[in-house]
ROLUMGU-607762 format. One line per 4 residues: their letters; for each residue x, y, z of C-alpha. Coordinates in Angstrom, 1 decimal. Layout:
ROLUMGU-607762
A) X Y Z | ... $
***
This chain:
ROLUMGU-607762
MADR) -20.8 -31.0 -23.9 | -23.8 -28.0 -22.4 | -22.1 -24.9 -24.3 | -22.8 -26.1 -27.6 $
PRDI) -25.3 -25.2 -29.7 | -28.0 -28.1 -30.0 | -27.6 -27.7 -34.1 | -24.5 -27.4 -36.5 $
LICS) -24.9 -27.4 -40.3 | -22.2 -28.2 -42.3 | -21.6 -27.9 -46.3 | -19.3 -29.7 -49.0 $
CEDT) -19.8 -26.8 -50.7 | -20.8 -28.2 -54.1 | -18.6 -31.4 -53.0 | -15.3 -29.0 -53.7 $
MPLD) -14.2 -31.3 -50.1 | -15.1 -33.9 -47.9 | -17.7 -34.6 -44.7 | -16.9 -36.4 -42.0 $
AQAV) -20.4 -36.0 -39.5 | -19.6 -39.0 -37.8 | -16.1 -37.4 -36.4 | -17.8 -33.6 -35.7 $
RRGC) -20.4 -35.4 -33.9 | -18.1 -37.2 -31.5 | -16.1 -33.5 -31.1 | -19.4 -32.2 -30.3 $
GGSQ) -21.2 -34.7 -27.9 | -25.6 -33.4 -27.7 | -24.9 -31.4 -31.0 | -27.3 -32.6 -34.1 $
VTTA) -25.5 -32.1 -37.2 | -26.7 -31.8 -40.9 | -24.9 -31.8 -43.9 | -25.4 -30.3 -47.1 $
RQLC) -24.2 -29.0 -50.5 | -24.8 -25.9 -51.2 | -26.7 -24.3 -48.2 | -26.3 -21.2 -49.5 $
RAEL) -28.0 -21.9 -52.5 | -30.4 -24.8 -53.0 | -30.7 -25.7 -50.2 | -31.0 -22.4 -48.6 $
DRYR) -34.9 -23.4 -47.0 | -33.2 -26.0 -44.9 | -31.0 -23.1 -43.4 | -34.8 -21.2 -42.9 $
AAVA) -36.0 -24.1 -41.4 | -33.7 -24.1 -38.3 | -33.2 -20.2 -38.1 | -37.5 -21.2 -37.6 $
AGDA) -36.7 -23.1 -35.0 | -35.3 -21.1 -33.0 | -32.5 -23.0 -31.6 | -28.6 -22.0 -31.6 $
LVVG) -27.0 -22.6 -34.3 | -23.5 -23.1 -35.7 | -22.9 -22.6 -39.4 | -19.4 -24.2 -41.3 $
CTQE) -19.2 -21.4 -43.6 | -18.0 -17.5 -43.2 | -18.1 -16.4 -46.7 | -22.1 -16.7 -47.1 $
APLF) -22.1 -15.5 -43.0 | -23.5 -12.0 -44.3 | -26.2 -13.7 -46.6 | -27.0 -16.5 -43.5 $
SEIA) -27.0 -13.1 -40.8 | -30.3 -11.4 -43.3 | -31.7 -14.7 -42.9 | -31.7 -15.1 -38.9 $
AAGG) -32.5 -11.5 -38.4 | -35.5 -11.7 -40.2 | -36.7 -14.6 -39.1 | -36.6 -13.5 -35.2 $
NADV) -32.3 -12.6 -35.1 | -31.9 -16.5 -34.2 | -28.1 -16.8 -31.9 | -25.6 -18.1 -35.3 $
RYAN) -22.1 -18.2 -35.3 | -20.0 -18.9 -38.4 | -17.2 -21.2 -38.5 | -14.7 -21.4 -41.3 $
IRET) -14.2 -25.6 -42.4 | -13.7 -25.0 -45.8 | -9.9 -23.0 -46.1 | -9.3 -24.5 -42.6 $
AGWS) -9.6 -27.5 -43.0 | -11.4 -28.7 -46.4 | -9.6 -27.4 -49.2 | -6.9 -29.2 -48.3 $
AEAA) -4.7 -32.6 -49.6 | -5.3 -34.0 -46.4 | -9.1 -33.1 -45.9 | -10.1 -37.1 -45.7 $
NAGP) -8.3 -37.0 -42.9 | -9.6 -33.1 -41.7 | -13.1 -34.5 -40.1 | -11.9 -34.8 -36.5 $
KTAA) -9.8 -30.9 -37.0 | -13.9 -29.8 -38.5 | -15.3 -30.5 -35.5 | -12.8 -28.6 -33.0 $
LLAV) -13.5 -25.3 -35.1 | -16.9 -26.2 -34.4 | -16.8 -26.4 -31.1 | -14.7 -23.2 -30.5 $
AAAP) -16.9 -21.6 -32.9 | -20.1 -22.2 -30.5 | -18.8 -21.3 -27.4 | -20.0 -18.1 -26.4 $
APAV) -17.2 -15.1 -26.1 | -16.7 -12.7 -23.2 | -17.6 -9.1 -23.3 | -15.5 -6.2 -24.0 $
ALVS) -14.8 -3.2 -22.8 | -14.9 0.0 -25.3 | -12.9 3.6 -24.9 | -14.6 6.0 -27.5 $
LTSE) -12.5 8.6 -29.5 | -14.2 11.0 -31.1 | -13.1 13.4 -33.9 | -14.7 16.2 -35.5 $
GVIL) -12.8 16.8 -38.6 | -9.8 18.6 -38.2 | -7.1 17.5 -40.0 | -3.2 18.9 -40.3 $
IHGR) -1.8 17.5 -43.7 | 1.4 17.9 -43.3 | 3.9 17.8 -46.8 | 6.6 19.3 -48.5 $
DEQA) 5.2 20.2 -51.7 | 2.3 20.8 -54.1 | 1.1 17.1 -53.1 | 0.2 18.3 -49.8 $
IEAA) -2.3 21.5 -51.4 | -3.9 18.7 -53.1 | -4.9 16.5 -51.2 | -6.0 19.9 -49.1 $
DLLA) -7.9 19.8 -52.2 | -9.9 16.9 -52.1 | -10.4 16.7 -48.5 | -11.6 20.1 -48.3 $
DHLD) -15.6 20.1 -48.7 | -15.0 16.9 -46.3 | -13.2 17.8 -43.3 | -11.8 21.6 -41.6 $
VTVL) -7.8 21.6 -43.4 | -4.8 22.8 -42.5 | -1.7 22.4 -44.5 | 1.7 22.8 -42.7 $
ITPP) 4.6 22.6 -45.3 | 7.9 21.7 -44.5 | 10.2 24.7 -45.2 | 11.7 25.9 -47.6 $
AAVT) 7.8 25.7 -48.8 | 7.9 26.6 -52.7 | 4.7 26.7 -53.0 | 2.4 28.6 -55.9 $
PRRV) -0.7 30.5 -53.9 | -4.1 29.7 -54.2 | -6.4 31.9 -56.4 | -8.6 31.9 -53.7 $
TGFP) -7.8 31.0 -50.1 | -10.1 27.9 -49.1 | -7.6 26.9 -46.6 | -4.6 27.6 -44.2 $
VVKG) -1.4 26.8 -45.6 | 1.6 28.0 -43.4 | 5.2 26.8 -43.0 | 7.3 24.9 -40.3 $
RIRH) 8.9 22.1 -39.0 | 7.6 19.7 -36.6 | 9.5 19.3 -33.9 | 7.0 17.4 -31.3 $
AKGH) 3.9 15.3 -31.7 | 1.1 13.5 -29.1 | -1.4 12.2 -28.8 | -4.5 10.2 -30.9 $
LGAF) -7.2 10.0 -33.2 | -9.7 13.7 -32.1 | -6.5 14.8 -29.2 | -3.5 15.1 -31.6 $
EVTI) -1.2 18.3 -30.3 | 1.9 19.2 -32.3 | 4.7 21.9 -31.7 | 5.7 23.3 -34.3 $
DEYA) 9.6 25.2 -35.0 | 9.8 28.3 -37.7 | 5.9 28.5 -38.1 | 5.2 31.2 -40.2 $
QPSP) 1.9 32.1 -42.1 | 2.2 33.1 -45.6 | 1.8 36.8 -46.9 | -1.8 37.1 -48.5 $
SSRG) 0.6 39.8 -51.1 | 2.3 36.6 -52.6 | 2.6 36.4 -56.2 | 4.3 34.0 -58.2 $
VLAF) 5.5 31.3 -55.0 | 3.9 32.1 -51.6 | 6.5 34.4 -49.4 | 6.2 34.0 -45.2 $
GAAR) 6.2 36.8 -42.7 | 8.7 36.5 -39.3 | 8.9 32.7 -38.4 | 8.5 31.6 -34.8 $
DGAV) 9.6 29.0 -32.8 | 7.5 26.7 -30.0 | 4.0 27.4 -32.0 | 1.4 24.8 -30.9 $
SRCD) -1.5 23.2 -33.3 | -4.3 20.7 -32.0 | -6.2 18.4 -34.5 | -8.2 15.2 -34.5 $
ILLD) -6.3 14.4 -37.8 | -2.9 14.3 -38.3 | -1.9 12.8 -42.3 | 2.1 13.0 -42.9 $
ISGN) 3.1 12.5 -46.6 | 5.9 14.6 -46.0 | 8.4 11.4 -46.6 | 10.6 12.8 -43.1 $
APLF) 10.6 10.5 -40.1 | 7.5 9.3 -38.7 | 6.2 11.1 -36.2 | 5.3 8.2 -33.7 $
PAAD) 6.6 5.3 -32.9 | 5.2 2.4 -34.2 | 3.3 4.4 -36.6 | 0.6 3.1 -38.1 $
LRDG) -0.6 1.4 -34.7 | -1.5 5.2 -34.0 | -5.3 6.0 -34.2 | -6.2 9.0 -36.3 $
YLRA) -2.3 9.3 -37.6 | -1.9 8.4 -41.4 | 1.0 8.4 -42.9 | 2.1 7.6 -46.7 $
DPGD) 5.2 7.8 -49.2 | 5.5 11.2 -50.6 | 6.5 9.5 -53.8 | 3.7 6.4 -53.9 $
PAAV) 0.3 8.1 -55.7 | -2.0 5.4 -55.1 | -0.6 5.2 -50.9 | -0.9 8.8 -50.5 $
LKAV) -4.8 8.7 -52.5 | -5.3 5.7 -49.8 | -4.3 7.9 -46.6 | -6.8 10.9 -47.9 $
LKAR) -9.5 8.1 -48.6 | -9.3 7.0 -44.9 | -9.2 10.2 -43.8 | -11.9 11.7 -44.8 $
DLVG) -14.1 8.8 -42.8 | -12.6 10.0 -40.1 | -14.9 11.6 -38.5 | -17.4 11.2 -35.8 $
TFDK) -17.6 8.7 -32.9 | -15.3 5.7 -32.3 | -15.0 2.6 -30.3 | -12.0 0.7 -29.5 $
PRYI) -11.9 -1.8 -27.3 | -9.9 -1.6 -23.8 | -7.4 -4.1 -24.4 | -5.3 -4.5 -21.2 $
TFSA) -6.8 -4.4 -17.4 | -4.7 -3.2 -15.2 | -5.0 -3.2 -11.5 | -2.8 -1.0 -10.0 $
ELCA) -2.3 -2.0 -6.7 | -0.7 -5.3 -8.1 | 2.2 -3.0 -10.5 | 5.8 -3.9 -9.3 $
HSRS) 7.7 -0.8 -11.5 | 7.8 0.8 -8.2 | 8.2 1.4 -3.9 | 9.6 4.5 -2.0 $
RIVG) 11.2 6.0 -5.8 | 12.9 3.0 -6.2 | 12.7 1.2 -9.6 | 11.7 -2.1 -10.0 $
CTRC) 10.0 -3.4 -13.1 | 10.2 -1.9 -16.0 | 9.0 -5.3 -18.6 | 6.1 -3.3 -19.8 $
LDLC) 7.6 0.1 -20.4 | 10.5 -1.2 -22.2 | 8.5 -3.6 -25.2 | 5.3 -1.0 -25.3 $
PTSA) 5.6 -0.4 -28.8 | 3.3 2.6 -29.3 | 5.0 4.3 -26.0 | 1.0 3.9 -24.2 $
IAPA) 2.7 3.4 -20.9 | 4.3 5.6 -18.4 | 5.1 5.8 -14.9 | 2.9 7.8 -12.8 $
GDHV) 4.7 7.0 -9.3 | 4.4 3.9 -7.7 | 3.0 2.1 -11.2 | 2.3 2.7 -14.5 $
AIDA) -0.3 4.1 -16.5 | -1.5 2.6 -20.0 | -3.2 5.3 -21.7 | -6.5 3.0 -23.6 $
LICA) -6.6 6.1 -25.9 | -3.3 4.9 -27.3 | -2.7 1.4 -26.6 | -2.9 -0.7 -30.2 $
GCGQ) -3.0 -3.8 -28.4 | -0.1 -5.6 -29.4 | -0.3 -7.4 -25.6 | 3.3 -7.7 -24.7 $
CAAV) 2.7 -6.1 -21.7 | 0.2 -8.8 -20.4 | 2.4 -11.2 -22.0 | 5.8 -10.2 -19.6 $
CPTG) 3.8 -8.8 -16.7 | 5.5 -11.0 -13.7 | 2.6 -9.4 -10.9 | -0.8 -9.5 -13.4 $
AASY) -1.1 -6.1 -12.8 | -1.2 -5.7 -16.5 | -3.8 -8.0 -18.2 | -4.8 -8.8 -21.6 $
ALPP) -8.6 -8.2 -22.0 | -9.5 -9.3 -25.8 | -9.7 -12.2 -24.6 | -8.7 -12.9 -20.9 $
ADAL) -6.0 -15.3 -20.6 | -8.9 -17.8 -18.9 | -10.9 -16.7 -21.5 | -8.2 -18.3 -24.4 $
MRRL) -6.8 -21.1 -22.1 | -10.6 -22.4 -22.5 | -10.6 -21.9 -26.3 | -7.6 -23.9 -25.8 $
RLLL) -9.1 -26.8 -23.6 | -12.1 -27.2 -26.3 | -10.1 -27.0 -29.2 | -8.1 -30.1 -28.2 $
SAYR) -10.6 -31.6 -26.3 | -13.3 -31.2 -29.0 | -10.0 -32.6 -31.6 | -9.0 -35.8 -29.5 $
DAGG) -12.8 -36.6 -29.1 | -13.2 -36.7 -32.7 | -10.5 -39.1 -32.9 | -7.8 -36.6 -34.0 $
ERAI) -4.0 -37.4 -32.6 | -0.8 -34.8 -32.8 | -2.4 -31.7 -32.8 | -0.3 -28.6 -33.5 $
VLLH) -2.1 -25.7 -32.7 | -1.5 -22.5 -35.3 | -2.5 -19.0 -33.4 | -2.7 -16.5 -35.8 $
DEPH) -4.2 -12.5 -36.1 | -6.2 -11.8 -38.4 | -5.3 -9.3 -40.7 | -2.0 -11.5 -41.4 $
GVPL) -2.8 -15.1 -40.7 | -6.4 -15.5 -42.8 | -5.2 -14.5 -45.3 | -2.0 -16.8 -45.9 $
IDAL) -4.2 -19.8 -44.6 | -6.8 -18.9 -47.3 | -4.3 -18.2 -50.4 | -2.8 -21.9 -48.9 $
ARFG) -6.2 -23.2 -48.8 | -7.0 -21.6 -52.7 | -3.4 -22.0 -54.5 | -1.7 -24.5 -52.2 $
DGLP) -1.7 -27.7 -50.3 | -3.6 -26.6 -47.5 | -2.9 -26.8 -44.0 | -2.1 -30.7 -42.9 $
ANVL) -4.8 -32.1 -41.2 | -3.5 -32.2 -37.4 | -2.7 -28.3 -37.7 | -5.4 -26.4 -35.4 $
PLCV) -5.9 -22.8 -36.4 | -6.9 -20.8 -33.7 | -7.9 -16.9 -34.3 | -6.6 -14.1 -31.4 $
NEVT) -6.5 -10.9 -32.0 | -2.5 -10.7 -31.7 | 0.3 -13.4 -31.6 | 1.7 -11.2 -29.4 $
QVGL) -0.7 -11.3 -26.6 | -0.1 -15.1 -25.9 | 1.5 -15.0 -22.9 | 3.8 -18.3 -20.6 $
EAVA) 0.0 -19.1 -18.9 | -0.9 -20.4 -22.3 | 1.9 -22.1 -23.8 | 1.8 -24.3 -21.3 $
AAFA) -2.2 -24.7 -21.0 | -1.8 -26.1 -24.5 | 0.5 -28.4 -23.5 | -1.2 -29.7 -20.8 $
YGAA) -4.2 -30.1 -22.9 | -2.6 -32.5 -25.2 | -1.0 -30.4 -27.8 | 2.1 -31.8 -29.5 $
GLAF) 3.6 -28.3 -30.8 | 2.3 -24.7 -30.9 | 3.8 -22.7 -33.9 | 3.0 -18.6 -33.7 $
LLRQ) 2.9 -17.4 -37.3 | 3.9 -13.6 -38.0 | 4.6 -11.4 -40.4 | 8.2 -11.2 -42.3 $
KPRH) 8.3 -7.4 -40.9 | 6.3 -7.3 -37.8 | 4.1 -3.9 -37.5 | 6.3 -3.6 -34.1 $
DIMG) 8.4 -5.4 -31.9 | 8.2 -8.7 -30.9 | 10.6 -9.2 -28.0 | 8.0 -9.7 -25.4 $
LSQT) 7.2 -13.0 -27.9 | 11.0 -13.5 -27.7 | 11.1 -13.6 -24.5 | 7.9 -15.6 -23.5 $
LALA) 9.1 -18.5 -25.9 | 12.6 -18.3 -24.3 | 10.8 -19.2 -21.2 | 8.8 -22.4 -22.4 $
EPIL) 11.8 -23.7 -24.2 | 13.8 -24.8 -21.4 | 10.5 -25.5 -19.9 | 9.2 -27.8 -21.8 $
LGLG) 12.7 -29.2 -22.3 | 13.1 -29.9 -18.6 | 9.4 -31.6 -18.3 | 10.3 -34.2 -21.2 $
FGPG) 8.3 -32.6 -24.0 | 11.6 -32.5 -26.1 | 13.3 -29.4 -28.0 | 11.4 -27.3 -30.6 $
RVTR) 7.4 -28.2 -29.2 | 7.4 -24.1 -30.1 | 8.2 -22.8 -33.1 | 7.6 -18.9 -34.9 $
IETD) 7.0 -18.9 -38.7 | 7.7 -15.2 -39.7 | 6.1 -15.3 -43.3 | 4.4 -13.7 -46.0 $
DPDV) 4.6 -16.6 -48.3 | 1.7 -19.3 -48.1 | 4.0 -21.4 -49.8 | 7.0 -21.3 -46.6 $
LGER) 4.0 -21.8 -44.4 | 2.9 -24.2 -45.4 | 6.5 -25.8 -45.9 | 7.5 -24.9 -42.7 $
LRAT) 4.0 -26.1 -41.1 | 5.0 -29.7 -42.9 | 8.2 -29.7 -41.5 | 6.9 -29.2 -38.3 $
TAPV) 4.5 -32.1 -38.1 | 6.9 -34.8 -40.0 | 6.1 -38.9 -38.8 | 7.0 -39.4 -34.9 $
GAMT) 10.2 -41.5 -36.1 | 12.2 -38.7 -36.9 | 10.9 -36.9 -33.8 | 12.7 -36.7 -31.1 $
APAS) 10.6 -36.5 -28.0 | 7.4 -38.0 -27.5 | 4.4 -36.7 -30.0 | 2.0 -35.9 -28.1 $
TPRP) 0.5 -35.4 -24.3 | 1.3 -38.9 -22.3 | -1.7 -37.6 -20.1 | -3.9 -33.9 -20.7 $
SGFL) -5.1 -32.8 -18.3 | -8.9 -31.2 -18.7 | -8.4 -28.4 -15.7 | -11.2 -25.2 -16.2 $
PDGP) -9.3 -22.4 -16.4 | -11.0 -19.5 -14.1 | -9.7 -16.2 -12.9 | -6.9 -13.6 -13.0 $
KREV) -3.9 -14.5 -14.9 | -1.9 -15.0 -12.1 | -3.8 -17.6 -10.9 | -4.3 -19.6 -13.9 $
LRLA) -0.5 -19.5 -14.5 | -0.4 -21.0 -11.9 | -2.6 -23.7 -12.4 | -1.4 -24.1 -15.5 $
LREL) 1.8 -25.0 -14.6 | 0.9 -26.9 -12.1 | -1.6 -28.8 -14.4 | 1.7 -29.0 -16.8 $
HGAA) 3.6 -30.8 -14.9 | 1.0 -33.9 -14.0 | 1.0 -34.1 -18.6 | 4.8 -34.0 -18.6 $
PAPV) 6.1 -37.0 -20.0 | 9.2 -36.6 -17.7 | 8.5 -34.5 -14.1 | 11.3 -33.4 -12.4 $
DVIA) 11.0 -30.9 -9.3 | 12.9 -28.3 -10.8 | 13.9 -26.4 -13.6 | 16.7 -23.7 -13.9 $
LPAG) 15.3 -21.0 -16.4 | 17.1 -18.0 -18.2 | 18.5 -14.8 -16.1 | 15.6 -12.6 -15.2 $
APSV) 12.9 -14.8 -15.9 | 9.4 -14.0 -13.7 | 7.9 -16.2 -11.1 | 5.4 -17.1 -8.6 $
RWRS) 4.7 -16.9 -5.2 | 6.8 -20.4 -4.0 | 5.1 -21.4 -1.2 | 1.4 -21.4 -2.0 $
MPAP) 2.6 -24.4 -4.6 | 2.8 -27.3 -3.7 | 5.9 -28.9 -4.9 | 6.1 -31.3 -8.4 $
ARSA) 4.5 -27.3 -9.3 | 7.9 -25.5 -8.4 | 9.2 -27.3 -11.4 | 8.7 -24.3 -13.4 $
LPAC) 10.0 -21.5 -10.7 | 13.1 -20.2 -11.2 | 16.1 -22.4 -9.5 | 16.9 -19.7 -7.1 $
RPVR) 16.2 -19.1 -3.3 | 13.5 -17.2 -1.6 | 16.0 -14.7 0.8 | 13.0 -12.5 1.5 $
PARC) 12.2 -12.8 5.5 | 9.9 -14.9 6.0 | 6.8 -13.1 6.9 | 6.8 -11.4 3.9 $
WTIP) 5.1 -14.3 1.8 | 2.2 -13.8 3.5 | 1.8 -10.5 1.8 | -0.1 -9.7 -0.7 $
RGRC) 1.1 -10.9 -5.1 | 3.2 -7.7 -6.1 | 3.3 -5.7 -2.8 | 5.8 -4.8 0.2 $
CASW) 5.2 -5.1 4.1 | 6.0 -1.8 6.2 | 8.6 -3.1 7.3 | 11.0 -4.3 4.5 $
RTPA) 10.7 -2.9 0.6 | 11.6 -4.5 -2.5 | 11.2 -3.6 -5.2 | 9.6 -5.8 -8.3 $
CSAD) 10.0 -8.0 -5.5 | 7.4 -10.6 -6.9 | 9.4 -10.6 -10.5 | 12.9 -11.7 -8.3 $
YARP) 13.4 -13.7 -5.0 | 16.7 -13.4 -5.4 | 17.5 -10.0 -4.8 | 17.8 -9.5 -0.8 $
PVRR) 15.0 -7.0 0.3 | 16.4 -3.2 2.1 | 15.9 -2.4 5.7 | 13.7 0.8 5.3 $
R) 15.1 3.1 7.4 $
***
């Protein structure tokens, strides 16, 4: 493979896991594979020599990545990428059979990642501490030397006056809050300032409603309801239970560091001209508005607007968008599909069978997999973990592509209590299930594993990878595809569905989908690809079929026409 680095270095980590170099060579064709026993210590000179040669490298170790990166920078900043093959493959009860999985993980690590656009948030260190008692004052004392502090005490605000006024302390109730790190705006009712003659308890002057305060950071230890939906996803908003001193201290320490300019990814690429939200002041599609956990999406005329500074990157808007107006950027849909292609093709080339792709995120999934490897039986040999930014970013195009590329199953690893609503993912899986069932893949090919317990994860995966005889459908795709996706989400979705149809065990021409399922343009697709479209008849005039997707012609108006073909058009007066 031309896009895989020439040299791969893998280490048995002091013989704690077996190495199948031949399987790695088969899966990563064209790469030179070097094995070691203690690459990070006794055999470190071998790594230095590889770096000095100037070749691009993949190192099968993430634990010692800081050390390897430091040596690479000192030796000319060689291109080095890292893959965790120990906790994900080698430390397993099935490690002897994990060679094909190791090859697949190394192949994916070798692939270049697309560039990601960034947005910047700037904080000058102005903080509002919202509390209910002396605890808020104590938090302010810890931050006063680092930040510009104001304390807002919820009535009755019975706190002792300070001997020296080092920061403002005011009283009030927050009616409304909006914004993000560097740009919060808080509306306060019953706002009052303290009297300088307060003696035993702070006395406050006349109160007024509608006072507005602006700050860069908002620390909420009031014990009241969160000020924002999906509160822990709002940059700059720190909330802690006042009954948990350790949590309060952690929030205080985090607030102290929120000064300066911070970059975050622009998670969503949005094309307003494709948006089917509204036409002629008739609302059509509200899928993204209904699902956004942070309220980062708002109507803006005929389309919606996505605030990149508030967006937390759950990706559900992109997963359910019927026109492709919203598409995920970390990575884009076609890039994720190419990773799936590389993962499954390398696994198959190395001799692997019945691959189960496990999609997980880094904050939750990686520690869980690590714990399973260290204290349990590890991942089964045919379970291929693939880390994504957010599990909920995965759309129908990636699900279809995984099975078209030869996956026997697809599992989504989620928190037992998700940080935000996962309705978008649920809708995607509800749409994928009848498609796979209708094409002969059998039931239960896509599963959700919602747990914070590594033992439960292991049990669910072992159940998923039961012997073939216990399954009700073929173990894997009989004719796996090798298509290379490239283009916007809507185009690669159409391509993935067509290839899925070609690779299916029992392809059919029409599959009935759940009510409200999004569709793609019918006429532009060959008959086999129509198998994944809703079983409804297109009712728009023939001339409308030539209109760009998501748009309407001058004589007809159909809000969200690309999302609902069964809806008759309305003649414009």
